[in-house]
Every structure is written in C-alpha cells, then in structure tokens.
C-alpha positions in Angstrom: -36.2 -18.5 -25.1 -33.0 -16.7 -26.5 -34.0 -13.6 -24.4 -34.3 -16.1 -21.9 -31.2 -18.0 -21.8 -29.9 -14.8 -22.4 -30.9 -13.7 -18.9 -30.1 -16.5 -17.3 -26.3 -16.3 -18.7 -26.0 -12.7 -17.9 -27.1 -13.9 -14.2 -25.1 -16.4 -13.7 -21.7 -14.6 -14.7 -22.9 -11.8 -12.3 -23.2 -14.5 -9.3 -19.3 -15.6 -10.4 -18.4 -12.6 -10.5 -19.7 -11.5 -7.2 -18.2 -15.0 -5.9 -14.5 -13.5 -7.4 -14.8 -9.9 -5.9 -15.8 -12.0 -2.7 -12.9 -13.7 -2.5 -10.7 -10.8 -3.0 -12.1 -8.8 -0.7 -13.4 -10.9 2.4 -12.0 -11.4 5.4 -9.2 -13.2 3.8 -8.1 -10.3 2.5 -5.4 -9.4 3.9 -3.5 -12.6 2.8 -3.8 -10.9 -1.4 -2.5 -8.4 -3.4 -5.1 -7.7 -5.4 -5.4 -11.3 -7.2 -7.5 -14.0 -6.5 -4.5 -16.5 -6.3 -1.8 -14.1 -4.7 -0.7 -14.3 -1.5 1.5 -12.0 0.8 4.6 -14.3 0.1 4.1 -13.8 -3.9 4.6 -10.0 -2.7 8.3 -9.5 -4.0 7.6 -10.9 -6.9 4.7 -8.3 -7.8 7.3 -6.1 -6.4 9.8 -6.9 -8.7 7.8 -7.1 -12.0 6.1 -4.2 -11.4 9.4 -1.4 -10.4 11.1 -3.1 -13.6 8.5 -1.4 -16.4 8.5 1.6 -13.9 11.9 2.0 -13.7 12.1 0.9 -17.6 10.2 4.7 -17.9 12.1 6.5 -15.8 14.5 9.2 -17.5 16.7 10.0 -13.8 17.4 6.1 -13.2 16.4 6.8 -9.6 13.4 5.9 -7.5 12.1 6.7 -4.3 10.8 3.9 -1.9 8.4 4.5 1.0 7.7 1.9 3.3 3.8 3.4 5.4 3.3 1.6 8.4 -0.2 2.7 9.4 -1.0 4.3 12.8 -4.1 3.4 15.2 -4.8 0.8 12.9 -4.8 -1.8 15.4 -7.6 0.4 17.8 -9.9 0.1 14.7 -9.2 -3.5 14.6 -9.3 -4.5 18.5 -12.4 -1.8 19.0 -14.3 -2.3 15.6 -13.6 -6.1 14.6 -12.3 -7.4 11.8 -14.2 -6.9 9.2 -14.1 -2.9 9.9 -10.7 -3.5 9.7 -10.8 -4.7 6.5 -12.8 -2.5 5.3 -10.3 0.2 6.4 -7.4 -1.6 5.0 -9.5 -1.6 1.7 -10.4 2.7 2.0 -6.4 2.8 2.8 -5.4 1.0 -0.5 -7.6 2.9 -2.6 -6.6 6.1 -1.2 -2.9 5.0 -1.6 -3.6 3.8 -5.5 -5.0 7.5 -6.1 -2.5 9.6 -4.4 0.2 7.5 -6.6 -1.6 7.7 -9.5 -1.6 11.5 -9.7 2.3 10.8 -9.0 2.9 8.3 -11.9 3.8 5.4 -8.7 3.0 2.2 -7.3 1.0 1.0 -4.2 1.8 -2.1 -3.1 0.3 -4.3 0.3 2.5 -6.2 2.1 0.5 -7.8 4.7 -0.7 -6.3 8.2 -1.1 -2.8 8.3 2.3 -1.9 6.0 2.5 -0.9 2.7 5.1 0.1 0.1 4.9 3.2 -2.3 7.0 3.7 -5.3 7.5 7.1 -6.4 9.6 7.9 -10.0 11.4 10.4 -8.8 14.2 11.6 -6.4 13.0 15.3 -5.3 12.5 14.9 -2.0 10.2 18.4 -1.8 7.8 15.8 -4.2 7.9 13.1 -2.0 7.4 14.3 1.1 3.9 16.8 -0.7 2.9 13.6 -2.0 3.0 11.7 1.3 1.9 14.9 3.7 -1.1 14.7 1.2 -2.2 10.8 1.4 -1.9 11.6 4.9 -4.2 14.5 5.2 -6.8 11.8 2.9 -6.3 9.4 5.2 -7.3 11.6 8.2 -10.4 12.3 6.5 -11.2 8.3 6.8 -13.4 7.4 9.8 -14.3 3.8 10.9 -16.6 2.1 13.5 -19.1 3.9 15.4 -16.9 5.8 17.4 -15.7 7.5 13.5 -12.2 6.1 14.4 -9.2 7.7 12.5 -5.8 6.2 11.1 -2.7 7.7 10.2 0.8 6.8 8.3 4.5 6.9 9.5 6.7 6.7 6.6 10.5 6.0 6.0 11.3 6.7 2.6 15.0 5.8 0.5 16.0 6.9 -2.6 18.1 4.9 -4.4 19.6 3.6 -7.7 16.9 1.4 -10.0 19.1 -1.3 -9.6 19.4 -1.3 -6.1 15.8 -1.1 -5.8 15.3 -4.4 -8.0 17.7 -6.0 -5.8 17.1 -7.4 -2.9 13.5 -6.2 -2.1 14.1 -7.6 1.7 16.7 -5.2 2.3 15.4 -2.5 0.8 12.2 -2.9 2.8 13.9 -2.8 6.1 16.1 -0.1 5.5 12.9 2.2 4.6 11.4 0.5 7.6 13.6 1.2 10.0 13.9 4.8 9.3 10.0 4.5 11.0 11.5 3.7 14.4 13.5 5.8 17.0 16.7 5.6 17.0 16.9 4.9 20.8 14.3 2.5 20.4 13.7 0.6 17.8 10.5 -1.0 19.0 9.1 2.6 19.1 7.6 4.4 16.0 8.5 7.8 14.9 4.3 8.3 14.7 2.9 10.5 11.9 6.3 11.7 10.3 8.2 11.2 7.0 11.3 10.5 7.5 13.8 10.2 4.6 17.3 8.3 4.4 20.8 10.2 4.6 21.7 11.5 1.4 25.2 9.4 0.7 28.0 11.1 -1.7 
C-alpha cells in the first residue's frame, strides 16, 4: 500500500541520516570539522571563507582571534578511552559554538585538542569576559566514571581583518605562542588568557 511504501521510505531515510551522523561523530571525528568529507587539512580553507563573511559584517575592521588549547584533555583520553575523549571534544565544541554565537563570532576545531575562536571585536574586556564565561561552562562538564573535568588556555591577538584573512598558520602560531611560558616554549600557562601586546 501507499502508506507502507511511505513508512519504508521514511525508515530508509532515517537509516541514511543515522549513517551520516555516525560518519561525522564517530571516533574519526577528530579528523573532521563538521563536514562529511572535510578533513583537518581543510581547516584553513574553512577559516578563510568564514572569515571573509564575518569581516564583511564588521564595521570596526578588527577581529580577535583566540587559540584555545584544552587542559586535562589527555587525562580524559588516557584514563577513559578514545570514545569518551571524542565525546569530550564534541561537548567542548558545542559549548564553544554556544559561547561565540552570543558574541556573534565563529568557532573552529583545529585538530587534537585545539580550537580557534574568532570574535568581531577589539575590546579586550569583552573578549576576556566571553572566554572566562566559556571556561566556566567547560569546567562544569565531567567525563568518565571519575568525573574528570576540562579547562582551557587561550592566546588572543587582535588584528586588522586583512592580516587575519592572510596567513592562517602565522596567525595561529602567534596565538599559540601566547599560551606558552616565555622561559620554556614547552611549558603551557594553564588556565590563563594571554593577549598579544598592543602595537602602536
């Protein structure tokens, strides 16, 4: 009957949708940026295309870029397994999207336990407040039987939109360097938000 065919069609579509979701959210998730065929190597392209749109709607001409490296993620991954580690990454990414949506910005997963946030403002208090609020939200998430928690360390630069839309790798390196201790580039300044010194 027509009703039976419709039910079969709906079930088939549901299975296809479920398969697609598994491709995105399965353990291979770390190699993806929200798209089925978009691997980590394409992050720069997504970043560039998205930034052009954001910059076009920013009257001030300056954007803040924050590199966030998760604290204690390795412990979650090692003690609870990769499946729980992947769940942690998804939960963190979802929280970041919520935080930047309220600030009209963008969040990018950059592989491993690293994320990039772009905010359409050059106001340090607004940027710091947004990241501190995000960190507080992340600290409420727990993972595994031991209820392990995650925090984040951030390095922030504020640049002209042309600089930001230029060399992605140099921009990321500048942000990441701010999360390291000056005396040892291997030592991270955990749980901090560090801004690049203003250049006049």
